[in-house]
C-alpha positions in Angstrom: 147.1 145.0 14.5 143.9 143.7 12.8 140.8 146.2 12.9 137.5 144.5 13.0 138.5 141.4 11.2 139.7 143.4 8.2 143.2 144.0 6.9 146.1 145.3 8.9 148.1 148.4 8.4 151.2 146.3 7.2 148.6 144.4 4.4 147.5 147.7 3.4 151.1 149.0 3.3 151.7 145.9 0.7 148.6 146.5 -1.6 149.3 147.3 -5.0 149.1 151.0 -5.9 146.4 150.3 -8.2 144.1 149.1 -5.5 145.7 151.5 -2.8 145.3 154.6 -4.9 142.4 156.8 -3.6 141.6 154.5 -0.3 142.3 154.9 3.2 142.2 152.2 5.7 139.5 152.8 8.2 138.9 150.1 11.1 140.4 147.4 8.7 138.3 148.0 5.7 139.4 150.0 2.6 137.4 153.5 2.1 137.2 155.1 -1.3 138.5 158.5 -1.1 138.5 159.4 -4.5 136.2 162.0 -6.0 137.9 165.3 -5.3 136.6 168.1 -7.7 139.0 170.7 -9.4 137.8 173.1 -6.8 138.8 171.1 -3.9 142.4 170.1 -5.5 143.1 173.7 -6.3 142.3 175.0 -2.9 144.5 171.8 -1.5 147.2 173.0 -3.5 147.0 176.8 -2.9 147.3 176.0 0.7 150.3 174.1 0.3 151.7 176.7 -2.3 151.2 179.4 0.4 152.7 177.5 3.3 155.7 176.1 1.8 157.9 179.2 1.3 157.1 180.4 5.0 157.8 177.0 6.3 160.9 176.3 4.2 162.3 179.6 4.8 161.9 179.3 8.8 163.3 175.8 8.7 160.1 174.9 10.7 159.3 171.4 9.1 157.6 170.1 6.0 154.0 170.9 4.5 152.8 168.1 2.2 149.7 167.0 0.6 147.9 163.6 0.7 150.5 161.7 2.5 149.1 159.0 4.6 149.9 158.4 8.2 149.0 155.7 10.8 146.5 156.6 13.5 145.9 153.5 15.7 146.2 150.8 13.1 144.3 153.1 10.3 145.9 155.1 7.4 144.5 158.3 6.6 146.0 161.0 4.2 145.1 164.5 5.2 144.6 166.8 2.3 147.2 168.7 3.8 149.6 168.0 6.6 152.3 170.0 8.4 155.3 168.2 10.2 157.4 169.9 12.6 161.1 169.9 12.0 161.6 167.6 15.1 159.8 165.1 13.4 161.4 165.0 10.1 163.8 162.3 11.1 160.8 159.7 11.4 159.9 160.2 7.4 160.4 156.9 5.8 160.6 157.3 1.9 160.2 153.6 1.4 156.6 153.5 3.2 153.4 154.5 1.7 152.1 155.2 5.3 154.1 157.0 7.6 154.2 155.6 11.0 153.6 158.7 13.0 151.0 161.3 12.9 151.3 164.8 11.7 151.4 167.9 13.8 148.8 169.7 11.8 146.4 168.1 9.6 143.8 169.8 7.2 140.7 168.4 5.6 138.8 170.1 3.0 135.1 169.0 2.8 134.6 167.3 -0.5 131.0 166.8 -2.3 130.9 163.0 -1.6 132.2 163.5 2.2 129.5 162.9 5.2 130.0 165.3 8.1 130.0 162.1 10.7 133.0 160.8 8.5 135.0 163.8 8.6 134.3 164.5 12.6 135.1 161.0 13.1 138.6 161.4 11.3 139.3 164.8 13.0 138.7 163.3 16.5 140.8 160.2 15.5 143.6 162.4 14.4 143.6 164.4 17.7 143.1 161.1 19.8 146.5 159.7 18.3 148.4 162.9 18.6 147.8 165.4 15.9 147.8 168.6 17.8 145.7 170.6 15.5 143.1 169.6 13.0 141.4 172.0 10.5 138.3 171.2 8.5 137.3 173.4 5.7 133.8 173.6 4.6 133.8 175.2 1.3 130.0 175.2 0.5 129.3 177.2 3.9 132.7 179.1 4.0 133.4 177.8 7.5 136.4 176.3 9.3 136.1 174.0 12.1 139.3 174.0 14.3 140.0 171.2 16.9 143.2 171.9 18.7 144.7 171.4 22.0 143.5 174.7 23.3 140.4 175.4 21.2 137.6 174.0 19.4 135.8 176.6 17.3 134.2 177.1 14.0 135.4 180.2 12.1 133.7 182.2 9.1 135.3 183.4 6.2 135.9 186.5 8.0 138.6 184.9 10.1 142.3 184.0 9.6 144.0 180.6 9.0 146.7 180.8 11.6 148.4 178.1 13.9 151.0 178.3 16.5 152.4 175.5 14.8 153.7 177.7 12.2 154.6 180.9 13.6 154.2 183.8 11.5 152.2 182.4 8.9 148.7 183.4 8.3 146.0 183.5 5.4 142.6 185.0 5.5 140.0 182.2 5.0 138.1 184.3 2.4 141.2 184.4 0.3 141.4 180.7 0.5 137.7 180.4 -0.1 137.6 182.4 -3.2 140.8 180.9 -4.8 139.7 179.3 -8.1 
């Protein structure tokens, strides 16, 4: 499906890696999502490193970073995604963009992100079936949670936990303080 006269998800999928790398497809246009700082990347990696052992030992699904998914003809790669075990059969190792949405998406606000763009992305994730979205604002030490059962802003004295990953929790302060 073409988006606003731009390229389609299929055309995006066929782009050479050199052109597609650090880009998402938003309403038919390539959007540069490069520019993550070491602080951003280490926090993303810390989240995955904390989630993976719990997810694996409980056989709950898959925690992965920077994987692109299709959201209604758009391709976005949340910083961290969790896919429930019931969806693992949908993973296609031959596609850059997975043709389903993750159950949980985590976006870490970068220095070059605009608030409106992050909110638009979070709303899009939910509209196309992502059950829970976390937006982590490092500068203000807050997390916006948009889920089926709640929409809330949490401070760093709160805990990252999700019904989607039973038994896993992490103090937000620990995440925000991670180097």
